[in-house]
Structure formats: C-alpha cells, structure tokens
N, C-alpha and C positions, 0 to 999 in steps of 0.2 A: 180477359174476357173479350171475345170476338164480337164486334158490332157490325152488322150488315148495314152500311150506310145507304146503299141503294134501296134496301127494303124499307128503311125508315123514311127515306125521301118519298118512296112510292106511297106509303101509308099516309104521309102528311100532305101529299099533293091535293087531295080533295078539299081539306081544310084550308089550304093556301088559296086555291082557286075560289072557294066559297067566300073567303075573307076579302079577296080582291074584288069579287063581284058585288059584295055589300058596300065596300068603299066607293066603287064606281056608281052604284045606285044612289048612295047618299050625296055624292058630288053632283049628280044630275038633278036630284031633287032640290038641292040648294041653289042651283042656277039653271032653271029649266029653259029660259029663253035663249041663253047662250048655248046650251047643249043642243037645242032644236036647230039653231042657225048652223052650228057645226055639222050636225047630222045631215042637214039639207045640203050643205056644201059638199059633203062626201058623197051623197046620193047623186047630185048633179054631175060630179066628176066621174063617178062610175058609169052613169048612163051615157054621158056625152063622149067619154074617152075610152074607158076600159072595155065596156060591153061591145061596141061596134068594132073595136080593134081586135078583139080576141075571138068573138063568136064564129066568124067564117073559118078561122084556122083550126079551132077545136073541132068543128064539124068535119072539116076536110081531113084532119088527122084520123078521126074515128072511121070515116068512110073508106079512106085509102088503106087503112090498116086491115079492115074487114075484107077489102077486095084483093089483098095480097100484094099491093103495090109497095107498101112499106117493107115487106119481107124481101121482095125482089131488089129494092134499093139496098137493103141490108147486105145481101150477098155481094153486090158490087162494091160496097164500102168496107167489106171485111178487112182488106189489107191495111187500110188507114186506121180504122177504129181499134183493131186488135193490137197493132204495133205501137201506136201513139198513145191511145187512151185506155188500152187494155179492157175494152168492152166489145160485146158482140157487134156484128155489122149492122144490125137493125138500130143500133144506137145512133147511127149517122143521120137517119131521118129525124129523130127526136132533137138532135143537136141543131139541125137546120130549122126545125120548128121553133125551138126556143129563141134562136137568134133573130127570127123574123116576126114572131108573134108576141114575144115577151112573156114574162111570168104571169100565171103559173102554167103556161102552155108546155114548157119543158117538163115540169113535174107531172102534168097530166099524161104526156107521152111516155114517160118513164113508168108511171103507175100502170099504164095500159100494157106495156111490154111485160111487166112483172105479173100482171093478172093473166096474161097469156102463157106464162111460164118461160119466156125468152131470156129473162135475166133474174138473178137472185136479189134478195132484199138489199144487200150491201152494194151490189152493182147499180140498183135502182137509185140509191142515195147518191152515189158518185155521178151517175148520169144526170140526175135532176140538178145537182150542183153545177155540173158542166154546162147544162142547157139553161141555166137560170140567168136570163138577160133582161134588161129593161126593153120595153117595146120601142122599135124605131119611131113609132108615132110620138112617144114621149120625148125622145131625144131631138127629133127633127122639128116637131111642131111646138111642143111646150117649151123645151129648153132652147132650141136653136132659133126658130122663127119668132116665137113669142117673147122669150126672156132676153135673148141676145140680139134680136132683130137681124139675124144672119143665118139663113139656111146652111151656108158654108160651115159655120161654127158647129151646127148640129151634125153635119156629116163628119167633121173632124172628131167630135166627141163620140160619135157612133163607131168610127174606126178604132179609136183607142179602147172603147168599151168592149168591142169584140176581141181585139188583140189581148187585152188584159184578162178577159174571161177564158180564152183558150190557153193562155200562159198559166193561169191558176189551175185549169183542168189538167194540164200536163204535169204540173208540180204535184198535185194530189195523186195523180195516177202513177207517178214514178215508183212508189213503193208498193203498188197494188199487185195482186197475183193475177195470173192469166184468167180470162173469162171462163166461167163455169160452162161445162159442155152440156147443152140441152139435147133433146131428141133430134131437133132440126140441125144443130151444129154437128152432131155425130153422123147424121146422114150426109151432111155436106162433106165431112172428112172422108167418108167412105167413097164418095163420088168426086174425089179431088181431081181425077184425070178428066172429068167432064168439063167442057168449056164453061166459062163464067156466065155467058149469056144463057146457055141451056139450064144451068143451075138456077139462075134467077127466075126464069120462066117456070121451072118445075116447082120452086119454092113458093112462087105466087099462086100457082094452081093448087098446091097442097093447103096453103093458108086459106084460100077461098073455100075449098071443100070443107075444112074444119069449121069455118064460121057458119056457112050454110044459110044465112038470112037472106030473104028477098030484098029487093031494092027499097020497096015501100017500108018494110019493117026497119031496115037499116037506116033510112032517112029519118024516120020518127024517133028511133032510139038515139041517133046521133044528136038530134035537136034536144031531146030530153036530157041527155048526159051533159051536153055543153051548157044548157041553161042552168042545170043544177050546179055545175062547177062555178059558173059566173055569179049565181046567187050567193054562193059561199064567199066569193071574192068581194062582192058588194057589201055583204055583212061585215067583213073585216075592215073594209075601207071606211064604212060609216062609223063603226065603233071606235076606230083609231082616230077619226076626225074629232069625235067627242073627247077622247083621251088627250089629244093634243091641245084642244081648247081648255080642258081642265088644268093641265100642267102649265099652260101659259098664264092662266088666271092665278094659280097658286105661286108660281115663280115668274113674275113679270120681268125680272132682270135677265132671264134666259132669252136669247134670240129665238123668236118663233120659228124662223126658217131652219135653225139648227135642230130644234126639237122635232119639227115636222120631218126633216130629212132623215133623222135618226130612226123615227118610228114608221113613217109612210112616205114612199118615194114620190108619188103623184102629188100629194098635198105639199110635200117639201118643195117640189119643183114649182108649184103654184105660189107658195110663199116666197120663194126666191124671185119669181117673176114680179110679184107686187113690190118687192124691195128694189129690184133693178129698174122698175118703171118710174121710180122717183127721180131717176137721173135722165139725162138727155138721151133721146133715141139714138141707137147705134153705138152706144158705149161698148168698149171691149174690155174684158176682164184681164187682170194681170196674170202672170204665170201661176202664182200661189192660189189666187182665187179660183182660177179655172181648174187647177189640180184638185182643190178641195171639192169642187162641184163634180168632177170626174170620179173622185174617190167615193162620194156619196152615191153616185149612180151605180158603182160597182157593189157597194154595200147593200143597196136596194131597199133598206128599211126592214124593221122587225116584222111589220105587217105582211110584207111580201114573203118573208121567210116562213111565217106561220101559215100562210096560204098554201105554200108548197108542201109543208109538212102535213097539213090536213089532208091534202090529196094523196100523200104518200103513207098515210097511216097504216094501211094493210101491209106495207112492206117493212114496217118497223124501223123507219129511219129516225135517228136521234137528232136533237136540235144542235147540240154543241159542235159536232163535226161539220154540220151544214153551215152554221154561223161562222165557223173558222174559215171555211172555204170562201164565204162571202167577204170576210175581212181580208183574205188574201187577194181576192179579186179587186177590192177597193184599194189595197196597197199597191198592186201592180198598176192600176189605172192612175193613181196619184203620181207614181214615179215616171210612167210613160208620158204623161201629160207634161210634166216638168221637162223631161228630156226632149220631147218633140214640140215644145211650145212654138218655137220660131217657124218650123215647117208647117205646123198646123195653121198658124195665123197668116201664113203666106198664101193659103188657098184663096182663089178668087171664086166668087159665086157664079160667074159666067162659065166657069170650067166644069161646074157640077150640075147635074139634073135637079131641077126644083121639084121635089115631091109634093109639097104643099106649102102653105104659108102666105100666099097672096090674099087669102080670105081673112087673115087674122088682122085685127085692127090694132092701133097703137095702145089700146087699153089692156092688151094682153089676153083677150078672150078668144075662144075658139068655139065653133059650133059643131053639131053632130054631122052636118053636111060636109064640113071640112074633113072629118075623120073618114066618113064613108067614101068621099072622093079620093082618098089616099089609098084605098084598098087595091086597085089595080097595080099601083106602084109597089105595094108590099108583096103582092102575089108574084110580080116579076122579080123582086128582090129575093123571094124565097126560092124560086126556080134557079136564079143565078147562083145562090148559095149552094143549092144541091149540085149544080153543074160543077162548081169549083171543088166541092168535096169529092165528086166523082173523078175529076181530073187528078186531084192529089192522090186519091186511092190508086188510080191507074199508074201514076208515077212510082208510088211505093211498090206496087206489084212488079213493075218493070225492073226497078233497082234490085228487088229481091231475086228475080229470075236471073239477072245478070250475075249477081253474086253467087247464086247456086251453080251456074254453069262454070264460073271461074274456079270453083272448088273442085 
C-alpha cells in the first residue's frame, strides 16, 4: 500500500499548529507576569534595534527597484552572479542589500524579484538563503561594542560572517542549474553586442516604464510595504521572546543564552551580553567560544528563518533546504573563526573605522539614537559593497573575454 507522507503531513499540519498554539496559550496563562516581561523585552529590542536598522533599507530597495536602478545594476552584475551563484544579474543588488541591512531584507528583495517575474521560486529560495545575513548593527554594536567591548572584534566577526555566507552560497549553487530565462534576460541575450552601459540604461528605462507609479504613490507604497514587513518581524521577535522565557522556566538547567541563540539571534546576542557583562570589561573570548558565537550568527535562529520564509511564501520556498543552508553558513563560520582566530585577534581598533559604540555604556545597553546614528555608515557600507561586486563582475567579464579570444 502506497502512503503519501507529504499529503498526511500536510493534512496534520493544522492540528499540529493548533496544538502548539494551545500549549503556548496555556504556558502564558500559567505565568502571565513572566510572559509580559519577555514580550516587553522583545518589543523593546525590535523598536530600538531592528526597526530603525531595516526600515530605510527596505524603503530604498522598493523605490530603487521601481525606478529601474536595481535592474541596471543587475545587468552590470550578470557576469558575476550567473557564473558564481547561477542567478540572474538582478540578484546582485539583493545580495548587497542582505549583507548591509540584515534579515529579512534579503528575503524581501528576493520576493520582490520573484513578484516581478525576474526569478523562479527555486531561485528565490537560493537567493534569499545567499542574502540571509545578520545586520552589521547587530555584529558591530550588540556583539562587538556591547558584549565584547571591542568594535574591532565586531568587524572581525562581520568579515567572517560575510565570507562564510558567500562560501555557503557558492556551495549551494554548485549543483544548481543555469538561471531561468525571463523576458528581460532573453532581450539581453538578443542585444548581446550592445555595450553593457547601454544595456543597463535601456533595462532601467524599461523597468521604470513597466512600473509606472508616480513618486508620491511610490513613496507611500514603499513606506506601507516596509512597515508591514517590519510588523511581521516584530511579531516573530515578541512571540519567540515569550517562547524562550517559557523554555527557560521549564528547563532551567539549559543555558538561557544557548536557547535564545538557537531560537532568536537578537535575544541570543542580548543574553550573551548579559553573561559576558558579569566578567571584567574588555575580556576576550577564546577561539572555541568565539567560534561558537560566530556559528550562532551564521545559523541566525529559527525566528529569523521563519521571518524569511513568511516573506517568501508566494514563492513556495520550503523550510528544510533553507535551514540546511543556514546550518552550512554556521558551520563555515565556526571553521573560519577557528582558522583565523590569531589574525582576527591581532586587529587593532585604531586601524578600523568606528561605526558606533561610544554611546554604549558598560551595562551593555544601546539606544535608538545609537542605531539611527549608524545609518550613514551603513549606507556607505552598502555602496562600498555594491562597488566591490561591480568590480568583481568586471573582472569576471574581462577574464571571460580574454578566454574567448584565446580560443
């Protein structure tokens, strides 16, 4: 007798989710004060860290995509993204967005491209996984300046985080097929003899004509879409803060920081901060501790993974492949941190630009003014990331041209 396991699992999913919801409600009723404190902690973290760090980038992505800028950048990044990541050129903007804004910015960008018909559902899943990075605000402020009292350590962790994520993306893309050819890519293939700059300008003009929204309408809809996405993120953070509190109450023998890092990255970083603050200011972690922290950042927490999947729901992205790529990112980050521990710890703070951190007190707290003050540095980092990708793409194009002539 043949049994369709997928169909059975699909039919039982509503009962499972309903049962979990009832258990969660019972746990909240049994300890309302503790649950309220946990939800307030999650709300404060979302409002002071996640919202101001993501809002400008989500609006910027929506507006630049409608204006055709993203499509123009995509044409210029085609040699890199197609050869290395087997994705359309427009994926390059989403990659830079995810690296500089943090999750679920990358997923939002991938969902946007899928909605516009630029990528398939499978490509949207791979692109969202590739662009799923922790925000530099989290690494530089929460982890570096607040927990380790060293902006230099934050920069080191950020470099490893980016390298590990790109390595995981290359590994996942190794067995992938070529990008699906959309109408825009077919048009680009037909106009291959046209110069790259002219193609970029033409693609931007076509994208702007297809969108057709006025600036006022575009601005309003960008704000609305960004706030809607961030409200979803806030709900996930608040509910996972309550779940972490309940698990800590039921299993007090489990380290709170470990549980928080497994489920929600921001709360995990905050828990690790409170643990580290018990020691003398300026303490440095050993190679194993720093590698575990780096691996947790690559894993990003189940909460962040579900946030990305909620944004990608129209693309039909599944959880297990996405979680596997996150595990791969965490594994690469763990190994790279162990291998590069000595060079990383040799960095001097005076040799690195200080993005933020001087406003953070020894209690490990940070204010919304600190986050907003870091936005110019994050925008500059985003532009630098785009420039780096463009230079790499130009190098790949040059190498391909030289090889073509030699043949």
